[in-house]
C-alpha atoms as a printed R data frame, in Angstrom:
    type eleno elety resid chain resno       x        y      z
1   ATOM     1    CA   MET     A     1  -5.923 -117.973 17.417
2   ATOM     2    CA   GLU     A     2  -8.618 -115.495 16.403
3   ATOM     3    CA   ALA     A     3  -7.720 -112.124 14.943
4   ATOM     4    CA   GLN     A     4  -8.865 -109.240 17.103
5   ATOM     5    CA   VAL     A     5 -11.813 -107.321 15.700
6   ATOM     6    CA   ARG     A     6 -11.207 -103.596 15.631
7   ATOM     7    CA   LYS     A     7 -13.740 -101.723 17.752
8   ATOM     8    CA   GLU     A     8 -14.935  -98.272 16.812
9   ATOM     9    CA   SER     A     9 -16.529  -95.683 19.007
10  ATOM    10    CA   ARG     A    10 -20.114  -94.799 18.026
11  ATOM    11    CA   ILE     A    11 -19.369  -91.115 18.551
12  ATOM    12    CA   GLY     A    12 -15.829  -91.320 17.207
13  ATOM    13    CA   LYS     A    13 -16.774  -92.659 13.781
14  ATOM    14    CA   ARG     A    14 -19.058  -89.689 13.014
15  ATOM    15    CA   PRO     A    15 -17.344  -87.069 10.823
16  ATOM    16    CA   VAL     A    16 -16.933  -83.520 12.170
17  ATOM    17    CA   PRO     A    17 -18.318  -80.945  9.696
18  ATOM    18    CA   VAL     A    18 -16.058  -77.937  9.186
19  ATOM    19    CA   PRO     A    19 -17.987  -74.682  8.537
20  ATOM    20    CA   LYS     A    20 -16.873  -71.984  6.119
21  ATOM    21    CA   GLY     A    21 -14.193  -69.681  7.488
22  ATOM    22    CA   VAL     A    22 -12.596  -72.360  9.677
23  ATOM    23    CA   THR     A    23  -9.248  -73.864  8.678
24  ATOM    24    CA   ILE     A    24  -7.775  -77.049 10.125
25  ATOM    25    CA   ASN     A    25  -4.087  -77.918 10.102
26  ATOM    26    CA   ILE     A    26  -3.355  -81.562 10.932
27  ATOM    27    CA   THR     A    27   0.136  -82.706 11.852
28  ATOM    28    CA   PRO     A    28   1.051  -86.064 13.428
29  ATOM    29    CA   GLY     A    29  -0.096  -85.945 17.039
30  ATOM    30    CA   LYS     A    30  -1.534  -82.414 16.826
31  ATOM    31    CA   VAL     A    31  -4.583  -80.603 15.440
32  ATOM    32    CA   GLU     A    32  -4.786  -76.817 14.992
33  ATOM    33    CA   VAL     A    33  -8.079  -75.053 14.281
34  ATOM    34    CA   GLN     A    34  -8.364  -71.398 13.294
35  ATOM    35    CA   GLY     A    35 -11.555  -69.442 12.792
36  ATOM    36    CA   PRO     A    36 -13.169  -66.037 13.307
37  ATOM    37    CA   LYS     A    37 -13.397  -66.498 17.110
38  ATOM    38    CA   GLY     A    38  -9.828  -67.644 17.691
39  ATOM    39    CA   LYS     A    39  -7.072  -70.198 17.201
40  ATOM    40    CA   LEU     A    40  -6.924  -73.461 19.162
41  ATOM    41    CA   SER     A    41  -4.523  -76.399 19.161
42  ATOM    42    CA   ARG     A    42  -4.543  -79.753 20.927
43  ATOM    43    CA   SER     A    43  -2.351  -82.831 20.956
44  ATOM    44    CA   ILE     A    44  -3.970  -86.106 19.884
45  ATOM    45    CA   PRO     A    45  -2.975  -89.620 21.086
46  ATOM    46    CA   GLU     A    46  -0.738  -91.643 18.733
47  ATOM    47    CA   ILE     A    47  -3.233  -94.484 18.227
48  ATOM    48    CA   VAL     A    48  -5.766  -92.013 16.759
49  ATOM    49    CA   VAL     A    49  -5.473  -90.731 13.181
50  ATOM    50    CA   VAL     A    50  -7.123  -87.466 12.124
51  ATOM    51    CA   LYS     A    51  -7.772  -86.925  8.397
52  ATOM    52    CA   LYS     A    52  -9.518  -84.314  6.263
53  ATOM    53    CA   ASP     A    53 -12.238  -85.664  3.980
54  ATOM    54    CA   GLY     A    54 -13.633  -82.803  1.910
55  ATOM    55    CA   ASP     A    55 -15.506  -80.455  4.261
56  ATOM    56    CA   ASN     A    56 -15.303  -82.964  7.118
57  ATOM    57    CA   VAL     A    57 -12.705  -84.209  9.563
58  ATOM    58    CA   VAL     A    58 -12.618  -87.966 10.190
59  ATOM    59    CA   ILE     A    59 -11.092  -89.526 13.300
60  ATOM    60    CA   ASP     A    60  -9.997  -93.172 13.104
61  ATOM    61    CA   ALA     A    61  -8.443  -95.548 15.641
62  ATOM    62    CA   THR     A    62  -5.459  -97.612 14.442
63  ATOM    63    CA   ALA     A    63  -5.349 -100.212 17.236
64  ATOM    64    CA   ALA     A    64  -7.813 -103.031 17.970
65  ATOM    65    CA   GLU     A    65  -8.116 -102.614 21.724
66  ATOM    66    CA   ASN     A    66 -10.908 -100.982 23.747
67  ATOM    67    CA   GLU     A    67  -8.624  -98.099 24.727
68  ATOM    68    CA   ALA     A    68  -8.330  -97.116 21.046
69  ATOM    69    CA   ALA     A    69 -12.119  -96.869 20.673
70  ATOM    70    CA   ARG     A    70 -12.322  -94.719 23.820
71  ATOM    71    CA   LEU     A    71  -9.579  -92.391 22.617
72  ATOM    72    CA   GLN     A    72 -11.245  -92.185 19.192
73  ATOM    73    CA   GLY     A    73 -14.483  -90.954 20.773
74  ATOM    74    CA   LEU     A    74 -12.627  -88.541 23.063
75  ATOM    75    CA   SER     A    75 -10.567  -87.128 20.175
76  ATOM    76    CA   ARG     A    76 -13.672  -86.656 18.037
77  ATOM    77    CA   ALA     A    77 -15.440  -84.781 20.847
78  ATOM    78    CA   LEU     A    78 -12.395  -82.553 21.448
79  ATOM    79    CA   VAL     A    79 -11.973  -81.747 17.726
80  ATOM    80    CA   ALA     A    80 -15.702  -80.980 17.392
81  ATOM    81    CA   SER     A    81 -15.482  -78.665 20.417
82  ATOM    82    CA   MET     A    82 -12.482  -76.872 18.909
83  ATOM    83    CA   VAL     A    83 -14.257  -76.425 15.549
84  ATOM    84    CA   LYS     A    84 -17.402  -75.023 17.225
85  ATOM    85    CA   GLY     A    85 -15.328  -72.743 19.457
86  ATOM    86    CA   ALA     A    86 -13.308  -71.345 16.545
87  ATOM    87    CA   ALA     A    87 -16.450  -70.809 14.442
88  ATOM    88    CA   GLU     A    88 -19.042  -69.594 16.978
89  ATOM    89    CA   GLY     A    89 -17.366  -69.379 20.388
90  ATOM    90    CA   TYR     A    90 -18.783  -70.304 23.790
91  ATOM    91    CA   GLU     A    91 -20.466  -68.154 26.423
92  ATOM    92    CA   LYS     A    92 -21.271  -68.533 30.137
93  ATOM    93    CA   ILE     A    93 -23.489  -66.104 32.059
94  ATOM    94    CA   LEU     A    94 -23.041  -65.760 35.819
95  ATOM    95    CA   GLU     A    95 -25.510  -63.967 38.100
96  ATOM    96    CA   LEU     A    96 -24.706  -62.490 41.515
97  ATOM    97    CA   HIS     A    97 -27.606  -62.734 43.976
98  ATOM    98    CA   GLY     A    98 -27.395  -60.967 47.326
99  ATOM    99    CA   THR     A    99 -27.513  -57.508 48.851
100 ATOM   100    CA   GLY     A   100 -24.476  -55.530 47.704
101 ATOM   101    CA   TYR     A   101 -23.138  -58.362 45.520
102 ATOM   102    CA   ARG     A   102 -21.595  -56.942 42.351
103 ATOM   103    CA   CYS     A   103 -18.567  -57.205 40.086
104 ATOM   104    CA   GLU     A   104 -16.384  -54.707 38.269
105 ATOM   105    CA   LEU     A   105 -14.031  -55.114 35.334
106 ATOM   106    CA   LYS     A   106 -10.676  -53.327 35.719
107 ATOM   107    CA   GLY     A   107  -8.547  -54.080 32.664
108 ATOM   108    CA   LYS     A   108  -8.119  -57.884 32.613
109 ATOM   109    CA   LYS     A   109  -9.056  -58.207 36.293
110 ATOM   110    CA   LEU     A   110 -12.490  -58.848 37.800
111 ATOM   111    CA   VAL     A   111 -13.163  -57.415 41.258
112 ATOM   112    CA   PHE     A   112 -16.082  -58.926 43.192
113 ATOM   113    CA   GLN     A   113 -17.973  -57.611 46.219
114 ATOM   114    CA   LEU     A   114 -19.524  -60.771 47.684
115 ATOM   115    CA   GLY     A   115 -20.463  -59.842 51.233
116 ATOM   116    CA   LEU     A   116 -16.988  -60.691 52.523
117 ATOM   117    CA   SER     A   117 -14.738  -58.374 54.527
118 ATOM   118    CA   HIS     A   118 -12.553  -57.854 51.442
119 ATOM   119    CA   PRO     A   119 -13.039  -57.624 47.671
120 ATOM   120    CA   VAL     A   120 -12.223  -60.803 45.713
121 ATOM   121    CA   GLU     A   121  -9.995  -60.333 42.642
122 ATOM   122    CA   PHE     A   122  -9.773  -62.706 39.675
123 ATOM   123    CA   ASP     A   123  -7.282  -62.344 36.810
124 ATOM   124    CA   LEU     A   124  -8.929  -63.313 33.533
125 ATOM   125    CA   PRO     A   125  -6.983  -65.785 31.381
126 ATOM   126    CA   ALA     A   126  -5.802  -64.337 28.053
127 ATOM   127    CA   GLU     A   127  -8.268  -66.355 25.944
128 ATOM   128    CA   ILE     A   128 -11.380  -65.242 27.888
129 ATOM   129    CA   THR     A   129 -13.255  -61.952 27.528
130 ATOM   130    CA   ALA     A   130 -15.666  -60.597 30.136
131 ATOM   131    CA   THR     A   131 -18.470  -58.082 29.782
132 ATOM   132    CA   ILE     A   132 -20.817  -56.627 32.374
133 ATOM   133    CA   PRO     A   133 -24.066  -55.249 30.907
134 ATOM   134    CA   GLY     A   134 -24.616  -51.649 31.978
135 ATOM   135    CA   ASP     A   135 -28.260  -52.151 32.974
136 ATOM   136    CA   SER     A   136 -27.391  -55.022 35.345
137 ATOM   137    CA   LYS     A   137 -25.594  -52.752 37.882
138 ATOM   138    CA   GLY     A   138 -22.766  -55.288 38.118
139 ATOM   139    CA   THR     A   139 -24.914  -58.304 39.010
140 ATOM   140    CA   VAL     A   140 -24.548  -60.102 35.655
141 ATOM   141    CA   LEU     A   141 -21.209  -61.250 34.215
142 ATOM   142    CA   ILE     A   142 -20.859  -62.628 30.679
143 ATOM   143    CA   LEU     A   143 -17.736  -64.687 29.929
144 ATOM   144    CA   ALA     A   144 -16.889  -65.623 26.325
145 ATOM   145    CA   SER     A   145 -14.112  -67.678 24.741
146 ATOM   146    CA   ALA     A   146 -13.301  -70.034 21.875
147 ATOM   147    CA   ASP     A   147 -11.840  -72.565 24.342
148 ATOM   148    CA   ALA     A   148 -14.705  -74.397 26.100
149 ATOM   149    CA   ALA     A   149 -12.469  -76.014 28.743
150 ATOM   150    CA   ALA     A   150 -10.775  -72.764 29.811
151 ATOM   151    CA   LEU     A   151 -14.151  -70.971 29.883
152 ATOM   152    CA   GLY     A   152 -15.758  -73.661 32.038
153 ATOM   153    CA   GLN     A   153 -12.823  -73.670 34.457
154 ATOM   154    CA   ALA     A   154 -12.869  -69.867 34.836
155 ATOM   155    CA   ALA     A   155 -16.652  -69.839 35.402
156 ATOM   156    CA   ALA     A   156 -16.400  -72.629 37.996
157 ATOM   157    CA   THR     A   157 -13.579  -70.793 39.811
158 ATOM   158    CA   ILE     A   158 -15.653  -67.595 39.978
159 ATOM   159    CA   ARG     A   159 -18.715  -69.526 41.209
160 ATOM   160    CA   ALA     A   160 -16.585  -71.130 43.939
161 ATOM   161    CA   PHE     A   161 -15.826  -67.709 45.463
162 ATOM   162    CA   ARG     A   162 -19.370  -67.662 46.868
163 ATOM   163    CA   PRO     A   163 -21.486  -70.711 45.890
164 ATOM   164    CA   PRO     A   164 -25.255  -70.236 46.241
165 ATOM   165    CA   GLU     A   165 -26.470  -71.130 49.704
166 ATOM   166    CA   PRO     A   166 -29.751  -73.050 50.125
167 ATOM   167    CA   TYR     A   167 -31.557  -70.817 52.650
168 ATOM   168    CA   ALA     A   168 -31.652  -67.336 51.086
169 ATOM   169    CA   GLY     A   169 -30.212  -68.302 47.675
170 ATOM   170    CA   LYS     A   170 -27.410  -65.732 47.926
171 ATOM   171    CA   GLY     A   171 -24.223  -66.314 45.958
172 ATOM   172    CA   VAL     A   172 -22.833  -66.638 42.432
173 ATOM   173    CA   ARG     A   173 -24.774  -68.933 40.118
174 ATOM   174    CA   PHE     A   174 -24.982  -69.795 36.441
175 ATOM   175    CA   ARG     A   175 -27.949  -68.346 34.565
176 ATOM   176    CA   GLY     A   176 -30.775  -70.879 34.648
177 ATOM   177    CA   GLU     A   177 -29.232  -72.905 37.490
178 ATOM   178    CA   GLN     A   178 -31.811  -74.266 39.923
179 ATOM   179    CA   ILE     A   179 -30.848  -74.039 43.597
180 ATOM   180    CA   ARG     A   180 -32.397  -76.544 45.997
181 ATOM   181    CA   ARG     A   181 -33.886  -74.365 48.669
182 ATOM   182    CA   LYS     A   182 -34.290  -75.396 52.309
183 ATOM   183    CA   ALA     A   183 -36.791  -74.094 54.807
184 ATOM   184    CA   GLY     A   184 -35.257  -72.065 57.614
185 ATOM   185    CA   LYS     A   185 -35.954  -72.534 61.285
186 ATOM   186    CA   ALA     A   186 -39.654  -72.768 62.099
187 ATOM   187    CA   GLY     A   187 -39.308  -70.172 64.834
188 ATOM   188    CA   LYS     A   188 -41.119  -70.058 68.167
189 ATOM   189    CA   GLY     A   189 -44.593  -71.404 68.617
190 ATOM   190    CA   GLY     A   190 -46.209  -74.679 67.785
191 ATOM   191    CA   LYS     A   191 -45.014  -76.800 70.731
192 ATOM   192    CA   LYS     A   192 -46.111  -75.833 74.222
């Protein structure tokens, strides 16, 4: 019987460079990253081994099956995201388009006026900070965090309060997001 050849993920075998000012603590099944923007920790599957190699972190799969290669690539991507978040942080910019659409920051709570009969309130998670530039009159919201997953989830939740509609383009959208616009009704005329 043939011995199984160990597969490695193309992404997973690349080392993760650790910048200055970021410290990594590796324990079995867990990785903790601390940097100027925050502290993050994540559990790692048992068939994946995380090691420090100088200024790099190396992720290696211990099993020979396809699942090990997949988990190696996933673990490498998660560790790289944690290192970047702790060193530089992540940022999402949301824009509110529509007459009277605006947001306000009250402590750790965002209050939105989105053309509904009531204001929409959103409690910010502890790891996310929000700023509203003064010159935007409440139509631009900047979210920042070291945790990319929590930031993306919060931004998607806020966008879901009033997704952009295709006719007038009103709603909450990410900066740079392209909205597929539709033509409205043609109106009267034309056919007789």
